[in-house]
C-alpha positions in Angstrom: -48.0 -42.7 -33.8 -48.3 -39.7 -36.1 -50.4 -38.1 -33.4 -47.6 -38.4 -30.9 -45.1 -36.9 -33.3 -47.5 -34.2 -34.2 -48.1 -33.6 -30.5 -44.4 -33.4 -29.7 -43.7 -31.1 -32.7 -46.8 -29.0 -31.8 -45.5 -28.8 -28.3 -42.2 -27.5 -29.6 -43.7 -25.3 -32.3 -46.8 -24.9 -30.2 -49.1 -22.1 -31.3 -47.1 -20.6 -34.0 -46.8 -22.7 -36.2 -31.8 -23.2 -30.6 -6.7 -18.3 -31.5 -4.2 -20.2 -29.8 -2.7 -23.7 -30.1 -3.1 -25.1 -26.6 -6.0 -22.8 -25.7 -8.1 -23.7 -28.8 -9.1 -27.1 -27.4 -10.1 -25.5 -24.1 -12.0 -22.8 -25.9 -13.9 -25.3 -28.1 -14.8 -27.4 -25.1 -16.0 -24.3 -23.2 -18.1 -23.2 -26.2 -19.6 -26.6 -26.6 -20.2 -27.0 -22.9 -22.7 -24.1 -22.9 -25.0 -26.3 -25.0 -24.4 -29.6 -23.1 -26.9 -30.4 -20.3 -30.5 -30.4 -19.4 -32.8 -27.7 -20.7 -36.5 -27.0 -20.1 -38.9 -24.5 -21.5 -39.1 -21.3 -19.4 -41.2 -19.2 -21.6 -43.2 -19.2 -24.9 -44.3 -16.1 -26.7 -46.5 -15.9 -29.8 -46.3 -12.6 -31.6 -44.8 -11.1 -28.4 -47.7 -12.1 -26.2 -46.4 -13.5 -22.8 -49.8 -14.9 -22.0 -49.1 -17.9 -24.3 -47.3 -19.7 -21.4 -50.4 -19.4 -19.2 -52.7 -20.5 -22.1 -50.7 -23.7 -22.7 -50.5 -24.5 -19.0 -54.2 -23.9 -18.6 -55.2 -25.9 -21.6 -53.0 -29.0 -20.9 -53.1 -28.7 -17.1 -49.3 -29.1 -16.8 -46.6 -26.5 -16.5 -44.6 -25.5 -19.6 -41.3 -26.5 -18.1 -42.3 -30.1 -17.9 -43.8 -30.2 -21.4 -40.5 -29.5 -23.2 -37.4 -31.0 -21.7 -34.3 -31.6 -23.7 -31.0 -33.3 -22.7 -28.1 -32.3 -25.0 -25.2 -34.7 -24.9 -21.5 -34.2 -25.9 -21.7 -36.9 -28.7 -24.1 -34.9 -30.9 -27.1 -36.8 -29.5 -30.0 -35.4 -27.6 -33.1 -36.6 -25.9 -36.5 -35.0 -25.6 -38.8 -35.9 -22.8 -42.3 -34.8 -21.8 -45.0 -36.3 -19.7 -47.1 -36.5 -22.9 -44.7 -39.2 -24.2 -45.9 -41.4 -21.3 -49.3 -41.7 -22.8 -50.3 -45.1 -24.3 -50.0 -43.9 -27.9 -46.4 -43.0 -27.2 -45.4 -46.6 -26.3 -43.0 -48.1 -28.9 -42.3 -44.7 -30.5 -38.8 -44.4 -31.8 -37.6 -40.8 -31.9 -34.1 -39.9 -32.9 -32.9 -36.5 -31.7 -29.5 -35.0 -32.6 -27.8 -31.6 -32.4 -24.9 -29.8 -33.9 -23.2 -26.5 -33.2 -23.6 -24.0 -36.1 -21.4 -21.3 -34.6 -20.3 -20.0 -31.2 -23.8 -19.1 -30.1 -26.0 -21.2 -32.4 -27.0 -24.8 -32.6 -29.7 -26.8 -34.4 -31.8 -29.6 -33.0 -33.1 -32.3 -35.4 -36.0 -34.5 -34.3 -36.8 -37.5 -36.6 -39.7 -40.0 -36.1 -42.0 -41.9 -38.4 -40.1 -40.8 -41.5 -40.6 -37.1 -40.6 -37.9 -34.7 -39.6 -38.2 -31.3 -37.9 -35.2 -28.9 -37.5 -35.2 -26.2 -34.9 -32.4 -23.5 -34.6 -31.5 -22.2 -31.2 -29.4 -19.2 -30.3 -27.6 -18.9 -27.0 -28.5 -15.6 -25.4 -28.3 -14.5 -21.8 -27.7 -18.1 -20.6 -30.8 -19.3 -22.4 -31.4 -21.2 -25.7 -33.8 -19.2 -27.8 -35.7 -20.4 -30.9 -37.6 -18.0 -33.1 -40.0 -19.7 -35.5 -42.1 -17.9 -38.1 -45.1 -19.5 -39.8 -48.1 -18.1 -41.5 -47.2 -14.5 -40.4 -47.0 -15.5 -36.8 -43.7 -15.5 -34.7 -43.2 -18.0 -31.9 -40.3 -17.5 -29.5 -39.3 -20.4 -27.2 -36.9 -19.9 -24.3 -35.1 -22.8 -22.7 -33.2 -22.6 -19.4 -30.5 -24.9 -18.3 -31.3 -26.9 -15.2 -29.4 -29.4 -13.0 -32.5 -31.6 -12.7 -35.7 -31.6 -14.7 -38.9 -30.4 -13.0 -40.8 -33.4 -11.9 -44.4 -34.0 -12.7 -46.9 -36.5 -11.3 -48.3 -38.0 -14.4 -50.6 -40.5 -12.5 -52.2 -37.6 -10.6 -52.7 -35.7 -13.8 -54.3 -38.6 -15.6 -56.6 -39.1 -12.6 -57.5 -35.4 -12.6 -58.2 -35.6 -16.4 -60.4 -38.7 -15.9 -62.3 -37.0 -13.1 -62.8 -33.9 -15.1 -63.6 -35.4 -18.5 -64.3 -39.1 -17.9 -62.6 -42.0 -19.5 -61.7 -41.5 -23.2 -62.5 -45.1 -23.8 -66.2 -44.7 -22.9 
């Protein structure tokens, strides 16, 4: 279970290791609406290097935009999805994801599972959610774009390709 949580957090953190009486309600709703919806990873930079996206895609054999998919709901809840969550070790995993607006252009995403919690801060810039994380002197930038529908991925084909390439992990 911890492997799954670590894998999902690693996927997120990846190599480095989001005035007027009657008008106020409309303004608040409009501000919040920019966060509400489906988001998937569009780019990932480590120390400004744009080849990180290609490295991750090549290593895992699946595009970055299907590895990190987040649905942000109006009620403060969110859902993370990834084809990696469909693996056997992910079954029965309870993951609680929530978000809150910090200011007009900033929000935080909390991911809790197995007694561990990770908090990511995102800033809304140029119609994207951008998270900048610093760890051990390395800076990782993750860019999420809003989509109407998530990019689909054929997990069965991927599993078969992995088995053909590497053999069964059970052997």
